[in-house]
C-alpha positions, 0 to 999 in steps of 0.5 A: 351440448355445450350450452347445456354444459354451461348451465350445469357448471357450479354456481360458484364458478359461474356466478355473475359477469364471470360466466357471461364473460367467459362464454362470450370471449372471442379473443384471438390466441397467439396462434391466430385462432379465435377462441371457442369452447372445445368438445370435452371427452372424459375417458376411462369411465368404469362406474355408473357414478362417474358416468352420470357425473360426466353426463350431468356436467354436459361433456360431449364424449365419454370414453370406455377403454377396451385396450389392456389398461387398469381402466379396461372394461369388457363388452358386458360392462360397457353395455351396462354403462351405456344402458345407464346413460340412455336411461339418464338421457330419457329421464332428462328429456321427460323432466324437461317436457314435464316442466314445459322447458322446451328450450331444454328439450333439445339440449338434453342429449346424452354424450357420445360414447367412444370405445378406445382400442389398440390394434383391434381386428375387425372381428374384435370390433364387431363382437364389442359393438354387438354387445355395446353400441358405441358412437365412436371408435378411437384407435390408439395403435398402428392402424392404417388409413385403410383400416380406419376407413373400413372401420368407419364404413363397416360400423357406421361410427365416427373414428378418432385416430391417435397420433403419438407425440414423442416416440418418432425418431426418423428425423422428420420435423413436426410440420412435415409429420403433421402434414403427412399424417393429416393427408394420410388420414384425410377422409378415413377418420373424423378426428386426430388425437394428439397424445404423449407417446407411451412405450407400453400402451402407445398413449394414456401416459398421463404426461404432457408433450410440447404444446408449441407443436399443436398449431402445426397439427391443427392447421394441417388437420383443418386443411384436411377436414379433420378435427384435432383433439389433444390429450396427455397429462391434462388436469384442471390446472392446465386445461384453461391454458391449453384452450386459451392458447392453442384452441383445439377442437377437443380435449381428452382427459383421464388420469388428470381427473382421478384420485388414487386411480378412481374418477374424482367428481370434484376434479371432473367438475373443475376440469370442465369449468376451467375448459369452458371459462378459459 
């Protein structure tokens, strides 16, 4: 998917040696981690136009929000969007085969679809997945490790668990919290996702947090076999800085690629370009 994404970015941003240099860089950040291109997730997709634009950009994950939000979709809407995505992927494969571009056949994979929930019941998840076959269940509430394990095993999906940054007040240091949370969710989820705390929804605030704590969580997550995604206030203006300096496994954007509450394809393109070329 990342190779496909490189090939689909605009020629203006990927011209000449800049593209090769951007993709080949293996510089070491101040965190001591070698730079690599992160997985990219665009969340809050609601329309076929935004969905297909994200797919053409080669993003790794598309997020559909089932929790209360102005971006909320229901099972029927999600099923229709997933159908559009499956049709796009099938068409891309056919075109690659007809053009005898065998090297592209394996790259024409559709993004995985993540459903975002806040404190759902297992019955609610079952009903949603019956209508819309999700690849990832992203949990943004107070879901316990035991609940996450049950979700993962029952529905045979990847599970991402959000960790709110900024709402904790128990005097625990970030180093202690990073280790405690990573250890607690070891073996029960596939990834932890850091997001700025929102008192109403838990996340999705559109605000950044102090990125200096990211290395603490990344080290703890890696030690527990977990990937680390970062969300919260990301835009095309700061995505490159985040990737260059903190090298998360994945980045997650929603409002940062919108204009007047709607996904802006130009902003989506710039966001992906800057994350890849950073």
